[in-house]
Every structure is written in structure tokens, then in C-alpha cells.
C-alpha positions as CSV (number, residue, x, y, z in Angstrom):
1,M,-40.1,-38.1,46.2
2,F,-36.6,-37.9,45.8
3,S,-36.3,-37.7,42.2
4,R,-38.4,-34.3,42.8
5,Y,-35.5,-33.4,45.4
6,V,-32.5,-34.0,43.0
7,L,-34.5,-32.1,40.0
8,V,-35.0,-29.0,42.2
9,I,-31.2,-29.1,43.3
10,V,-30.5,-29.0,39.5
11,S,-33.1,-26.3,38.3
12,L,-31.5,-24.3,41.4
13,V,-27.9,-25.2,40.2
14,D,-28.7,-24.3,36.4
15,L,-30.5,-20.7,37.9
16,L,-26.9,-19.9,39.9
17,S,-24.7,-20.5,36.7
18,D,-27.0,-18.3,34.4
19,F,-26.8,-15.3,37.3
20,R,-27.0,-12.3,35.6
21,V,-25.8,-9.0,38.0
22,S,-29.2,-7.2,38.1
23,C,-27.1,-3.5,39.3
24,C,-23.7,-2.9,39.1
25,D,-22.0,-0.7,41.4
26,Y,-18.5,0.0,39.6
27,N,-17.4,2.3,43.1
28,C,-16.5,0.0,45.0
29,A,-13.6,0.4,47.3
30,N,-12.8,-3.1,47.0
31,R,-12.8,-4.6,43.5
32,T,-11.8,-7.3,40.9
33,V,-9.2,-7.1,38.4
34,F,-9.2,-8.0,35.2
35,S,-6.0,-9.5,33.3
36,P,-5.5,-7.7,31.0
37,S,-7.5,-5.0,31.6
38,R,-8.1,-4.3,27.5
39,L,-8.7,-6.8,25.2
40,V,-8.0,-6.3,21.5
41,V,-9.2,-9.4,19.2
42,R,-9.7,-10.3,15.7
43,H,-13.0,-11.4,14.7
44,G,-12.7,-15.0,14.7
45,D,-9.9,-15.7,16.9
46,P,-9.6,-17.3,20.3
47,T,-9.1,-15.4,23.6
48,S,-9.4,-14.9,27.1
49,A,-8.9,-12.7,30.2
50,T,-8.8,-13.9,34.1
51,C,-10.4,-11.9,37.1
52,S,-8.7,-12.1,40.2
53,L,-10.8,-11.2,43.5
54,C,-9.4,-8.7,46.2
55,P,-8.2,-11.1,49.3
56,S,-10.4,-9.0,51.8
57,C,-13.5,-9.4,49.1
58,P,-16.5,-12.6,50.0
59,D,-16.9,-14.8,47.5
60,D,-20.0,-16.7,48.1
61,I,-21.5,-15.0,44.9
62,F,-17.7,-14.5,42.9
63,D,-18.4,-14.4,39.1
64,V,-18.1,-13.5,35.6
65,E,-21.1,-12.2,33.3
66,K,-20.9,-12.7,30.1
67,S,-22.4,-13.3,27.0
68,V,-20.3,-15.5,24.9
69,G,-17.4,-17.6,26.0
70,S,-16.9,-19.8,29.4
71,N,-15.8,-19.7,32.7
72,V,-13.3,-21.4,34.7
73,K,-12.9,-21.0,38.5
74,N,-10.0,-20.9,40.4
75,G,-10.4,-20.5,44.5
76,K,-10.5,-16.5,43.9
77,T,-9.9,-16.3,40.1
78,I,-11.8,-16.9,37.7
79,T,-10.7,-17.5,33.9
80,W,-13.1,-16.8,31.1
81,T,-12.0,-18.0,27.4
82,V,-13.5,-17.7,23.9
83,E,-13.0,-20.5,22.2
84,K,-13.8,-18.3,18.5
85,M,-15.6,-14.5,19.0
86,M,-18.0,-14.3,16.8
87,E,-19.7,-11.3,18.4
88,W,-18.6,-7.7,17.6
89,K,-20.1,-6.5,21.2
90,T,-19.1,-8.3,24.1
91,T,-18.5,-6.6,28.1
92,P,-18.3,-9.4,30.5
93,K,-18.2,-8.4,34.3
94,C,-16.5,-9.7,37.3
95,F,-18.5,-9.6,40.5
96,Y,-18.9,-10.2,43.7
97,T,-21.5,-9.3,46.3
98,T,-21.0,-8.3,49.7
99,K,-22.4,-8.7,53.0
100,T,-24.8,-5.8,52.3
101,N,-26.0,-8.0,49.6
102,I,-24.0,-4.9,46.9
103,Q,-22.5,-5.7,43.8
104,C,-19.4,-4.4,43.0
105,C,-18.7,-5.0,39.3
106,T,-16.0,-4.5,36.8
107,P,-16.2,-4.8,33.0
108,L,-13.7,-6.1,30.6
109,N,-13.1,-3.6,27.8
110,V,-13.0,-5.9,24.1
111,M,-12.7,-4.3,21.3
112,V,-13.2,-7.0,18.4
113,Y,-11.6,-6.0,15.2
114,K,-12.1,-7.3,11.4
115,T,-9.8,-6.0,8.9
116,P,-11.0,-4.6,5.5
117,D,-12.4,-6.4,2.5
118,L,-11.0,-4.4,0.0
119,V,-9.8,-0.4,-0.2
120,S,-10.0,1.2,-3.4
121,I,-9.5,4.4,-4.6
122,S,-11.1,6.5,-7.9
123,F,-11.7,9.9,-9.3
124,L,-15.7,10.8,-7.6
125,N,-18.1,11.0,-11.1
126,H,-15.1,10.8,-13.3
127,S,-13.2,8.9,-15.4
128,G,-11.3,9.6,-18.8
129,P,-8.2,12.3,-18.8
130,L,-8.1,14.9,-16.0
131,F,-7.2,18.5,-16.7
132,E,-4.7,20.8,-15.5
133,S,-5.7,23.4,-13.2
134,R,-9.1,21.8,-11.8
135,N,-10.1,20.7,-8.7
136,Y,-11.0,16.5,-8.0
137,T,-12.0,14.8,-4.9
138,L,-10.1,11.2,-4.6
139,Q,-12.3,8.7,-2.8
140,C,-11.1,5.7,-1.0
141,E,-14.0,3.0,-0.4
142,V,-12.9,1.3,2.8
143,Q,-15.4,-2.4,2.7
144,N,-16.8,-4.2,5.6
145,V,-14.3,-2.9,8.0
146,A,-14.5,-2.9,12.2
147,P,-15.0,-0.7,14.2
148,I,-15.4,2.1,12.1
149,R,-13.7,4.5,15.0
150,S,-10.3,2.9,14.4
151,V,-10.1,3.2,10.7
152,H,-7.4,5.9,9.8
153,V,-6.7,6.7,6.0
154,T,-4.3,8.2,4.7
155,F,-4.0,9.2,1.2
156,F,-0.8,8.8,-1.4
157,R,0.5,10.7,-4.6
158,G,3.5,8.2,-5.5
159,Q,5.5,8.0,-2.3
160,T,4.0,11.6,-1.1
161,E,1.5,11.9,1.5
162,L,-1.7,13.8,0.2
163,G,-3.7,14.1,3.9
164,Q,-4.9,12.2,5.9
165,K,-9.1,11.0,7.0
166,R,-10.8,10.1,10.3
167,P,-14.2,9.0,10.1
168,L,-16.5,10.6,12.5
169,S,-17.1,9.4,16.1
170,K,-19.2,6.7,15.3
171,P,-20.4,4.0,18.2
172,Q,-20.7,0.9,15.5
173,E,-19.3,-2.0,16.5
174,K,-20.3,-4.3,13.8
175,P,-18.6,-3.8,10.2
176,V,-18.9,-1.5,8.0
177,T,-18.2,0.4,4.7
178,E,-17.2,3.9,4.6
179,V,-16.1,6.2,1.8
180,F,-13.5,9.0,2.7
181,S,-12.7,11.8,0.3
182,L,-10.2,14.2,-0.2
183,S,-9.8,17.4,-2.7
184,I,-6.7,18.0,-4.9
185,S,-6.0,20.7,-7.6
186,T,-4.3,19.0,-11.0
187,T,-0.6,20.2,-12.4
188,E,0.9,19.5,-15.6
189,E,3.3,17.4,-12.9
190,D,0.5,15.1,-12.0
191,D,0.4,13.3,-15.6
192,G,1.1,10.0,-15.1
193,A,1.1,10.2,-11.4
194,Q,0.0,7.2,-9.1
195,Y,-2.1,7.7,-6.8
196,W,-3.6,4.9,-4.0
197,C,-4.8,5.0,-0.7
198,Q,-4.1,3.3,2.5
199,V,-6.2,1.8,5.3
200,K,-4.2,1.4,8.9
201,L,-6.7,0.2,12.2
202,E,-5.6,1.9,15.1
203,L,-6.1,-0.4,17.7
204,G,-4.0,1.4,20.6
205,P,-1.1,-0.2,23.4
206,D,-3.3,-3.5,23.4
207,G,-3.5,-4.5,19.5
208,P,-0.9,-6.0,17.5
209,Q,2.3,-4.6,17.4
210,T,2.2,-3.7,14.0
211,P,-1.2,-2.5,13.2
212,P,-3.7,-4.0,10.2
213,M,-3.0,-2.3,7.2
214,V,-4.8,-3.0,4.0
215,A,-4.1,-0.8,0.4
216,S,-5.5,0.1,-2.6
217,K,-4.5,-0.6,-6.0
218,H,-2.8,2.6,-8.0
219,V,-4.6,4.6,-10.3
220,I,-2.7,6.4,-12.9
221,A,-3.9,9.5,-13.8
222,T,-3.6,11.4,-17.2
223,V,-3.9,15.1,-17.0
224,H,-3.9,16.9,-20.3
225,Y,-1.9,20.1,-20.6
226,K,-1.3,23.0,-23.0
227,P,2.0,22.9,-24.1
228,K,5.2,23.8,-22.1
229,Q,8.4,25.0,-23.2
230,L,11.5,23.0,-22.5
231,V,14.2,25.0,-23.3
232,P,15.2,28.7,-22.0
233,S,13.7,31.6,-23.8
234,P,15.9,32.5,-26.8
235,P,17.0,36.1,-26.7
236,D,15.8,39.3,-27.6
237,V,18.0,39.3,-30.7
238,I,19.8,36.4,-32.5
239,T,23.0,38.0,-34.0
240,L,24.8,35.1,-36.4
241,T,27.4,36.1,-39.2
242,Q,27.0,35.3,-43.2
243,G,27.4,31.2,-43.5
244,D,27.2,30.5,-39.9
245,L,24.5,27.5,-39.3
246,L,21.4,28.9,-37.7
247,E,19.1,26.7,-35.1
248,L,15.4,28.0,-33.5
249,D,14.8,25.7,-31.3
250,C,11.1,25.5,-29.4
251,T,10.7,21.8,-28.6
252,A,7.8,21.6,-25.8
253,V,5.9,19.2,-24.0
254,G,2.1,18.7,-23.6
255,N,-0.3,16.3,-23.3
256,P,-1.7,15.4,-26.5
257,S,1.6,15.5,-28.1
258,P,1.9,19.3,-29.5
259,S,2.3,20.1,-33.2
260,Y,4.7,22.7,-34.4
261,T,4.2,25.8,-36.8
262,W,6.4,28.2,-38.5
263,T,5.8,31.3,-39.9
264,S,7.4,34.4,-41.4
265,L,9.8,32.5,-43.0
266,A,12.5,34.1,-44.9
267,E,12.3,33.8,-48.9
268,G,14.0,30.3,-50.1
269,V,13.3,29.1,-46.3
270,P,11.0,25.7,-46.9
271,P,7.8,25.2,-44.3
272,S,8.3,23.4,-41.5
273,N,6.4,21.5,-38.7
274,S,9.6,20.2,-37.1
275,S,10.3,21.5,-33.3
276,I,14.1,22.4,-34.6
277,L,13.9,24.8,-37.7
278,T,17.6,24.2,-39.3
279,I,19.5,27.0,-41.8
280,Q,23.1,25.3,-42.8
281,S,24.6,28.3,-43.7
282,V,22.4,31.9,-43.1
283,A,22.6,35.0,-45.2
284,S,21.5,38.9,-45.1
285,G,18.5,37.5,-46.9
286,H,17.5,34.9,-43.8
287,E,17.5,38.0,-41.2
288,G,14.0,38.9,-40.2
289,L,11.7,37.3,-37.7
290,Y,11.0,33.6,-37.1
291,T,7.3,32.4,-34.7
292,C,7.2,29.3,-33.6
293,S,3.2,28.2,-32.7
294,V,3.0,24.9,-30.3
295,S,-0.7,23.7,-30.3
296,N,-2.8,20.8,-28.8
297,D,-5.8,20.7,-27.9
298,M,-5.6,22.7,-24.1
299,G,-3.8,25.7,-25.7
300,T,-1.2,27.3,-27.9
301,N,2.2,29.0,-26.7
302,T,4.0,30.8,-29.3
303,V,7.7,32.0,-29.5
304,M,9.3,34.2,-31.5
305,F,13.2,34.4,-32.5
306,R,14.5,37.7,-34.6
307,V,17.6,37.0,-36.5
308,H,20.1,39.7,-37.5
309,V,22.7,38.5,-39.8
310,K,26.1,40.2,-40.2
311,P,28.3,40.1,-43.4
312,Y,31.4,38.3,-43.1
313,I,35.0,40.5,-42.4
314,L,38.3,38.9,-42.5
315,P,40.0,39.2,-39.9
316,Y,43.0,42.2,-39.2
317,I,45.4,39.3,-39.2
318,V,44.4,37.8,-42.2
319,V,43.7,41.1,-44.1
320,A,47.8,42.3,-43.3
321,A,49.1,38.9,-44.0
322,V,47.1,39.6,-47.6
323,V,48.9,43.1,-47.8
324,V,52.1,41.5,-47.0
325,I,52.1,38.9,-49.8
326,A,51.0,41.5,-52.0
327,C,53.4,43.8,-51.1
328,L,56.2,40.8,-51.1
329,M,55.1,39.7,-54.6
330,G,54.9,43.1,-56.0
331,G,58.5,43.9,-55.2
332,A,59.5,40.5,-56.8
333,F,57.8,40.8,-60.1
334,F,59.5,44.6,-60.0
335,L,62.8,43.0,-59.1
336,Y,62.5,40.6,-61.9
337,K,60.8,43.2,-64.6
338,R,64.2,45.4,-63.4
339,S,66.4,42.3,-64.7
340,K,65.2,41.3,-67.4
341,Q,65.4,45.2,-68.7
342,H,69.1,45.0,-67.7
343,K,70.2,42.3,-69.5
344,A,68.2,43.4,-72.7
345,V,70.4,46.7,-72.7
346,P,73.6,46.1,-75.5
347,T,77.2,46.7,-74.0
348,A,79.4,49.5,-75.5
349,E,82.2,47.7,-77.8
350,M,85.7,49.3,-76.6
């Protein structure tokens, strides 16, 4: 008989320990208080919170309803502890029952987070080199992250921020994989650029002081573009003097590397595939129009040089000096001849 009473008492204790809130009133004038009021915990880490009963509230039925962890009651406080948070969604409720059998509840907001297993970046539906002046889509894949609503993705080219993306509002608490996209337009300046993306979990003021961040590896872009001149455009006419050095420069940059073809060359000037055409000493026959064609798979750029060659004219001072010298030499020759004639005349006898 005694054993039956013991069994009944044990069963009643088990029932009370597993008591669950049937109907919560969240608008009671006197409420229990959780400290902290919000928990942010990494999946697999320990966590705890303390619920305090208001001084005037009855403590006959005062407890924390939970789906995980354990409670330790100490007077008008209850400490809820989880040694290893393995659930993705849990909302403990601290409650008490009034004398009129109203259950006054205070929920604890618990956010369980997990950093991504992997963050990767790629170009959507594209492999190989890119082409200038075309639109492409960068995609950043974030694998197994939680909660997805806290994810903030930033796209970069080198250290330049290209744009930010947030997920659509989702109630999902468990880890998910999602792809974020950003459209870009390429130019020749993007050749060799490093694209990457960074994922940051924005967990609010109750989260870690430094938000968890995971970055992708870099993808180096190869952009094909038509040749672009590296030197300024030549003047309308390049004027030289006979004997001067002539250098015509049409150096360009392009991807793939460009080739050079010179046409309309003057007679005697050999064909050239160099970016610079050189004539050591120009003559009047070198005057004319020179055309440089710079080509690769993306297109051709043509540069034209019009060369004018002036005859060589001695400077005035040189001409004057020649005249003076000629005059001096002529005068000296005249005097010399006179002196020779004077010596040749015989002297009359006295």
C-alpha cells in the first residue's frame, strides 16, 4: 500500500517537472524578466540565461518551459543552462501562474548561428576569358550558413567594393545554401583584376563584438580587348630636316598581344613588324604618309603619320663666316700676287 503512494507521489513530481504552458498571457502588468533579454549563441556552444520573478508575483507555479537544457531554481530566480546548443530553434518561456490561474509568460529570443562551410565566387554560365564592354554576372555561393536572414554579402574587385546583397526575408533557422548575384560590365582595366566576395553575419548588438566573416578565394579575370594606343596621337604633320632621325611610334596594349604592320612606306624603307619605325637619316624621298595597323583578335587600330622633310639650309652665321673667310682669302691672294709682280719688275740703272 505504501509503495502505491510512493509511486503516485513520484508520478506527480514528474508531471510537475514536465509542466508545459497551455495558454500564455504576454501582456501581464507584472512579468518575469530574462537576463540577458536576448541570446546569440554559436551552434554547439554552451549558453545560459536567468529568469527573475517580480517581487509581488506568487511563486507557487514559477518555472521555465524549455525544449533543451536544464533549470536550477533558487528562490525567485531560475537559471536555464544548455551545455551544448544543438537545436536550431528554441524559445524558452519563463512563466508564473496568478491566483486567478492566468499564466504570465516572458519568452527568451534565442538566435543560433553557424558560419558558412564554404564561400566561393564564379562567373555565371561562363568559363575562359571575358570580353570588354559585355555584361557578366558574378555569383557568390554561401554553403550551410544559419540563420540566412543575418547574411550580408559584399562583392569586391581588388579592394574596391562593387556592391552588397542581402537575402530575401526567410524564416528558415537551420543551415541553408544560397547564391547571391551581382551584374558587372567589363573594360580593359579589368584584365588581371581579382574578384572575390565576403560574407558577414550581422547578429546584432547581442552577438560577438566582431561579426563573423568568411571570404572566398580570389578569381583572376582575363579580359580580351582591342588594341589601345599607349602614346599620344601624332601631330597632323611631322616636320623634319634632311639628315634628322625619324622615329614613328604606334606602341599599343591589347589582349591578346597585338601585332604591327607598317604600310605606305617610302622607297628604300624595309618592311617592319615593330611598334616603332626608325630611319636614321631622313631624305627628301622619305616624305609622305606612313600607316601603322595594330591588330589582335578583338579588332584593329590604325595610326597614320604624315612626314614632311625640309631641305638642309646652312645657318646665316655659317654663311656669313664662309663669305668673310672667302673674302679674306681672296684679298690675301690678291696681295700675294701683287707682291710677286712687284718683285718681277727690273730696277732702272742709274
